[in-house]
C-alpha positions in Angstrom: -22.2 -11.5 3.6 -21.2 -8.2 5.1 -18.4 -7.8 7.6 -20.6 -7.4 10.6 -22.6 -10.5 9.8 -19.4 -12.4 9.2 -18.0 -11.2 12.5 -21.0 -12.5 14.3 -20.8 -15.8 12.5 -17.0 -16.2 13.3 -17.7 -15.2 16.9 -20.4 -17.9 17.1 -18.2 -20.5 15.5 -15.5 -19.8 18.1 -18.0 -19.8 21.0 -19.5 -23.1 19.8 -16.1 -24.7 20.2 -15.5 -23.0 23.6 -13.0 -20.4 22.4 -12.1 -18.3 25.4 -11.9 -14.5 25.7 -13.1 -13.8 22.2 -12.0 -10.3 21.2 -12.8 -8.4 18.0 -10.6 -5.5 17.1 -11.5 -2.9 14.5 -8.1 -2.1 12.9 -9.5 -0.4 9.8 -8.3 3.0 10.8 -4.9 1.7 11.8 -3.8 -0.6 9.0 -4.5 -1.5 5.4 -3.9 -5.2 6.0 -7.5 -5.9 7.2 -10.5 -4.3 8.8 -10.8 -6.6 11.8 -8.8 -9.0 13.9 -10.8 -11.7 15.7 -8.8 -13.3 18.5 -9.4 -16.2 20.8 -7.6 -19.1 22.5 -8.1 -22.7 23.4 -6.7 -24.8 26.1 -5.0 -27.6 24.1 -3.9 -28.3 20.5 -7.1 -30.3 19.7 -9.3 -27.4 20.8 -7.3 -24.8 18.9 -7.6 -26.9 15.7 -11.4 -27.5 16.4 -12.0 -23.8 16.7 -10.0 -23.2 13.4 -12.0 -25.9 11.6 -15.3 -24.5 12.8 -14.4 -21.0 11.6 -13.2 -22.2 8.3 -16.4 -24.3 7.8 -18.6 -21.3 8.8 -16.8 -19.0 6.3 -16.9 -21.7 3.6 -20.7 -22.1 4.0 -21.1 -18.3 3.8 -19.1 -18.3 0.5 -16.1 -16.5 2.1 -12.8 -17.8 0.7 -9.7 -18.1 2.8 -6.7 -16.3 1.3 -4.1 -17.8 3.6 -3.7 -19.9 6.7 -0.8 -20.9 8.8 0.1 -22.6 12.1 -2.4 -25.5 11.9 0.2 -28.2 12.3 1.6 -26.8 15.5 -1.7 -25.5 16.8 0.0 -22.9 19.0 -1.1 -19.9 16.9 -3.4 -20.5 13.9 -3.9 -17.6 11.6 -6.8 -17.5 9.1 -6.8 -14.7 6.6 -10.2 -13.9 5.0 -9.1 -10.5 3.5 -11.1 -8.0 5.6 -11.1 -10.3 8.7 -8.0 -12.0 10.1 -8.6 -14.7 12.7 -6.0 -15.5 15.4 -6.5 -18.7 17.4 -3.9 -19.2 20.0 -3.1 -21.6 22.8 -3.4 -19.8 26.1 0.4 -19.4 26.7 1.1 -18.0 23.2 -1.8 -15.6 23.4 -0.5 -14.2 26.7 3.1 -14.0 25.2 2.2 -12.2 21.9 -0.6 -10.1 23.5 -2.1 -8.8 20.2 -4.6 -6.8 22.1 -1.7 -4.8 23.7 0.1 -4.4 20.4 -3.1 -3.1 18.8 -4.2 -1.1 21.8 -5.4 1.8 19.7 -7.9 -0.4 17.9 -11.6 -0.2 18.8 -13.1 -3.3 20.5 -16.2 -4.4 18.6 -19.1 -6.1 20.5 -21.3 -8.5 18.6 
């Protein structure tokens, strides 16, 4: 599965679990750590975990292996690393506090 197709699948998985303000940043020209960040937030820990579970399941079905994940237990900021795509799922307050979109303001926003 190519990155653009995977981005669409991840976006849909987030949307299916009512992830809010889904944002995709193309960081490929800014960093070697990944090509894309996909960012969303949920309104409570159960929703944040449900979004993460749906993204993991979607990627698993597509044959995409996860390299690393963290934050699932606290569900305030779950990070899922799929090599070229890094997924950030926040609770609303932590998303506002860390404001990844501001930190990576030079990144291009991708529409799917």
